[in-house]
C-alpha positions in Angstrom: -54.0 -55.8 -62.6 -51.4 -57.0 -65.0 -47.8 -55.9 -64.5 -46.3 -55.3 -67.9 -42.8 -54.3 -66.8 -40.6 -53.5 -63.8 -38.0 -51.5 -65.8 -37.4 -47.8 -65.3 -40.2 -47.1 -67.7 -43.0 -49.6 -67.1 -46.7 -49.8 -67.6 -49.7 -51.1 -65.6 -53.1 -52.0 -67.2 -56.4 -51.9 -65.3 -59.2 -53.8 -67.0 -63.0 -53.8 -66.7 -63.4 -50.7 -64.6 -66.9 -49.7 -63.5 -68.4 -46.3 -64.2 -66.6 -43.8 -61.9 -63.9 -41.2 -61.7 -60.5 -42.6 -60.7 -57.1 -41.4 -59.4 -54.0 -43.6 -59.7 -51.0 -43.2 -57.4 -47.9 -45.3 -58.2 -44.7 -45.5 -56.3 -41.8 -48.0 -55.8 -38.4 -48.0 -54.1 -35.9 -46.0 -56.1 -38.6 -44.2 -58.1 -40.5 -41.0 -57.7 -44.3 -41.0 -57.1 -46.7 -40.6 -60.0 -50.2 -39.4 -59.5 -52.8 -39.4 -62.4 -56.2 -37.8 -61.5 -59.4 -37.4 -63.4 -59.5 -40.8 -65.1 -63.1 -41.2 -66.1 -65.0 -44.3 -67.0 -68.6 -43.7 -68.1 -71.5 -44.6 -70.5 -72.0 -48.0 -68.8 -69.2 -49.7 -70.7 -65.9 -51.1 -69.5 -62.9 -49.3 -70.7 -59.1 -49.9 -70.5 -57.1 -47.2 -68.8 -53.4 -47.3 -69.8 -50.7 -45.1 -68.2 -46.9 -45.1 -68.1 -44.9 -44.8 -65.0 -41.6 -42.9 -65.6 -41.1 -41.5 -62.1 -37.4 -42.1 -61.9 -34.7 -44.7 -62.1 -34.1 -47.7 -59.9 -30.5 -47.6 -60.7 -29.5 -44.8 -58.3 -30.5 -43.3 -55.0 -29.4 -40.7 -52.5 -27.5 -41.5 -49.3 -29.6 -41.4 -46.2 -29.6 -38.3 -44.1 -26.1 -36.8 -44.1 -24.4 -36.7 -40.7 -21.6 -34.2 -40.9 -18.5 -33.0 -42.9 -15.4 -33.7 -40.7 -12.2 -31.8 -41.2 -9.6 -34.3 -42.5 -6.7 -33.3 -40.3 -5.8 -36.4 -38.3 -7.8 -35.2 -35.3 -11.1 -37.0 -34.4 -13.8 -34.6 -33.3 -17.5 -34.8 -32.4 -18.7 -35.0 -36.1 -17.8 -38.7 -36.4 -20.0 -41.7 -35.6 -18.3 -44.7 -34.1 -19.4 -47.9 -35.9 -17.0 -50.5 -34.4 -15.0 -50.7 -31.2 -12.5 -53.5 -30.5 -13.5 -53.6 -26.8 -10.0 -52.8 -25.5 -8.2 -55.5 -27.5 -4.5 -54.8 -27.4 -2.4 -56.2 -30.3 1.2 -57.4 -30.1 2.4 -54.5 -32.2 1.2 -52.1 -29.5 4.7 -52.6 -28.1 5.9 -50.5 -31.1 3.0 -48.1 -30.8 0.7 -49.5 -33.5 -2.7 -50.6 -32.4 -6.3 -50.0 -33.5 -9.2 -49.1 -31.1 -12.2 -48.1 -33.2 -13.6 -47.3 -36.7 -15.7 -44.2 -37.4 -17.8 -43.0 -40.3 -19.6 -39.9 -41.6 -20.8 -38.5 -44.9 -22.3 -35.6 -46.6 -23.8 -35.0 -50.1 -20.3 -35.0 -51.6 -18.2 -37.6 -49.9 -17.8 -40.6 -47.6 -15.6 -40.1 -44.6 -13.8 -42.9 -42.7 -11.5 -42.8 -39.7 -9.7 -45.2 -37.4 -8.5 -44.3 -33.9 -5.8 -46.0 -31.8 -2.2 -45.8 -30.9 -0.3 -44.8 -34.1 2.7 -43.2 -32.6 5.0 -45.7 -34.3 6.3 -44.6 -37.7 7.7 -47.8 -39.3 4.5 -49.7 -40.1 1.5 -49.2 -42.3 -2.2 -48.6 -41.5 -4.2 -50.3 -44.2 -8.0 -49.9 -44.8 -9.6 -52.0 -47.6 -12.9 -50.7 -48.8 -15.7 -52.5 -50.6 -18.0 -49.9 -52.2 -20.7 -52.3 -53.2 -20.7 -54.9 -50.4 -23.1 -57.7 -51.1 -22.4 -57.8 -54.8 -19.4 -60.2 -54.6 -17.3 -58.0 -56.9 -13.9 -56.5 -56.3 -10.7 -58.0 -55.0 -10.9 -60.7 -52.3 -7.3 -62.0 -52.4 -5.0 -59.2 -51.2 -1.9 -61.2 -52.2 -2.8 -60.4 -55.9 -2.2 -56.7 -55.4 0.3 -55.4 -57.9 1.2 -52.1 -59.6 3.8 -50.0 -61.5 7.4 -49.7 -60.3 7.0 -46.1 -59.3 4.2 -47.1 -57.0 6.0 -50.2 -55.6 6.3 -49.0 -52.0 2.5 -48.6 -51.7 1.9 -51.9 -53.5 4.3 -53.7 -51.1 2.4 -52.3 -48.1 -1.1 -53.2 -49.5 -0.1 -56.7 -50.7 -0.9 -59.1 -47.9 -1.4 -62.9 -47.5 -5.1 -62.3 -46.7 -8.0 -63.9 -48.5 -11.7 -63.2 -47.9 -13.1 -66.5 -49.1 -14.9 -66.7 -45.7 -16.7 -63.5 -46.5 -18.0 -64.1 -50.1 -19.9 -60.8 -50.3 -16.6 -58.8 -49.7 -14.3 -57.5 -52.5 -12.2 -54.4 -52.1 -12.3 -51.7 -54.8 -10.3 -49.1 -52.8 -7.5 -49.1 -50.2 -5.6 -46.6 -48.1 -2.1 -47.1 -46.8 0.1 -45.0 -44.5 3.7 -45.1 -43.5 4.4 -42.9 -40.5 2.2 -39.8 -40.7 3.4 -38.4 -44.0 3.6 -41.1 -46.7 -0.2 -41.5 -47.3 -1.8 -43.1 -50.3 -5.4 -43.7 -51.5 -5.6 -46.3 -54.2 -8.1 -48.1 -56.4 -8.0 -51.9 -56.7 -9.0 -53.8 -59.8 -10.4 -57.4 -59.5 -7.0 -58.7 -60.8 -5.2 -56.8 -58.1 -3.9 -53.9 -60.3 -3.4 -50.9 -58.1 -3.8 -47.3 -59.3 -3.0 -44.2 -57.3 -6.0 -41.8 -56.9 -5.4 -38.1 -57.2 -8.7 -37.2 -55.5 -9.9 -37.5 -52.0 -8.1 -36.5 -48.8 -6.2 -38.5 -46.2 -4.5 -37.5 -42.9 -2.8 -39.4 -40.1 -1.5 -38.6 -36.6 -0.4 -40.4 -33.5 -3.9 -41.3 -32.6 -6.1 -41.1 -35.8 -6.3 -41.9 -39.5 -8.9 -40.0 -41.5 -9.8 -40.0 -45.1 -12.5 -38.9 -47.5 -13.6 -40.3 -50.9 -16.1 -38.5 -53.1 -19.2 -40.4 -54.0 -18.3 -39.8 -57.7 -15.1 -41.8 -57.2 -16.8 -44.6 -55.3 -19.6 -44.8 -57.9 -18.3 -43.3 -61.1 -21.0 -44.7 -63.3 -23.8 -42.8 -61.6 -22.8 -39.3 -62.5 -21.8 -37.9 -59.1 -23.9 -35.3 -57.3 -24.2 -37.5 -54.2 -25.8 -40.4 -56.1 -25.3 -43.9 -54.7 -26.8 -47.3 -55.7 -30.1 -48.1 -54.0 -29.6 -50.0 -50.7 -25.9 -49.3 -51.0 -23.6 -50.9 -48.3 -19.9 -50.2 -47.8 -17.7 -52.7 -46.0 -14.3 -52.0 -44.4 -11.5 -54.2 -43.1 -8.4 -52.6 -41.4 -5.1 -54.1 -40.6 -1.6 -53.1 -39.6 1.4 -54.4 -41.6 4.8 -53.7 -42.9 6.5 -53.9 -46.4 6.4 -57.7 -46.2 3.2 -59.4 -47.3 3.3 -61.8 -44.4 4.2 -59.3 -41.6 1.0 -58.2 -39.9 -0.1 -57.4 -36.4 -2.7 -59.6 -34.8 -4.8 -56.4 -34.4 -7.5 -55.6 -37.0 -10.9 -53.9 -37.4 -12.9 -56.0 -36.9 -11.0 -58.4 -34.7 -10.8 -61.8 -36.3 -9.4 -65.2 -35.2 -7.3 -65.7 -38.4 -5.9 -62.6 -40.1 -5.0 -64.6 -43.2 -8.6 -65.7 -43.6 -11.0 -63.1 -42.0 -14.5 -64.2 -41.4 -16.0 -60.8 -40.8 -15.9 -57.2 -42.0 -17.4 -53.9 -40.8 -20.6 -53.2 -42.8 -21.9 -49.7 -43.2 -25.5 -49.2 -44.6 -25.4 -46.1 -46.8 -28.9 -46.2 -48.2 -31.6 -48.2 -46.4 -34.7 -47.0 -48.2 -33.7 -47.4 -51.8 -34.4 -43.7 -52.6 
């Protein structure tokens, strides 16, 4: 068998087939399944049988089985799945009622849902989540000190801009971030590779004394794929959460995940979204 192409529209050629009736079934990760029946070779001569496989596109897939659609109201309920727990770590800023405990995730056909739980009764610091929509590709923003933006968005930019560099996690680069101040000043932002920050008008975010919850539509995370719950094959999302203030150097020693050096994290929380490529 000679493989002519592995593009979205490819061909396979089978040579020197003996007299018989053949059925060809072709499938591949990220593609549909193609079945061609009734291929006949007869009259004692070898014939070439050529077919074209156009069963789908390997540039998109669907998220694995949806879990649930949480209500984004600042209250963690049973429709969330815990994906990271800090094991009871208590940060120094717990003294001012700002301390993470765990990270949670869910999704449905429309959106990704993320939540953090902890002690968030304090109202004078910021809960920041940095989100890599295509973890493993090495794209996005890895140096949080580059974050910048327009003057009318300066307060959010100041909260997101931190002396944090992910050189030790080369696969991580944030394309999105969320920031809170108290339980009312909430922001969801997109991040360009040069650090330019843009406020997003879509999605939902809520915070309370013990939870931060947000949703981001798949069409926002992956705008080039046309929406309708489509994600890249084998998509992984990564998250890093910290607690800070308006200064780029003022941060708690508490994060999700827990790291030894907050200025140079060596790990992030990775969430597999599509594990079968389809």
